[in-house]
C-alpha positions in Angstrom: 2.8 9.0 -14.3 2.1 8.5 -10.6 4.9 8.6 -8.1 5.2 5.8 -5.5 3.3 7.7 -2.7 0.3 8.3 -5.1 0.2 4.7 -6.1 -0.2 3.7 -2.4 -3.1 6.2 -1.9 -1.3 9.2 -0.5 -3.8 11.6 -2.0 -5.1 14.0 0.6 -8.3 14.5 -1.4 -9.1 10.8 -1.8 -12.2 9.4 -0.1 -11.3 7.8 3.2 -13.5 4.8 2.7 -12.0 1.9 0.8 -13.4 -1.5 -0.2 -12.4 -4.6 1.7 -9.3 -6.1 0.0 -7.8 -9.5 -0.1 -5.2 -10.2 2.6 -2.6 -10.9 -0.1 -3.2 -7.5 -1.7 -2.9 -5.8 1.6 0.4 -7.7 2.3 1.8 -6.6 -1.0 0.9 -2.9 -0.4 2.3 -3.0 3.1 5.6 -4.5 1.7 5.7 -1.6 -0.8 5.0 0.9 1.9 7.8 -0.6 4.1 10.2 -0.3 1.2 9.4 3.4 0.7 9.8 3.9 4.4 13.2 2.2 4.5 14.3 4.3 1.5 13.4 7.5 3.5 10.5 8.4 1.2 8.0 8.2 4.0 8.3 9.5 7.5 7.5 7.2 10.5 4.2 9.0 10.9 3.2 8.5 7.3 4.2 4.9 7.3 2.2 4.1 10.5 -0.8 6.0 9.3 -1.0 4.3 5.9 -0.2 0.9 7.4 -3.1 1.3 9.8 -5.4 2.3 7.0 -4.4 -0.7 5.0 -4.9 -3.1 7.9 -8.4 -1.6 8.5 -9.4 -2.7 5.0 -9.1 -6.4 6.0 
């Protein structure tokens, strides 16, 4: 079973290119990312990096 970081794409070997996603999907992923950040499971740097990646998919 995947942990929360893996579900959000925190796989260092994953391909950097991602398909364009629906804004609603991106919003949900950013909300999940924010929850992990608030729980202390993500550093500020991890949060900012992944958020930027998600926003770039719009």
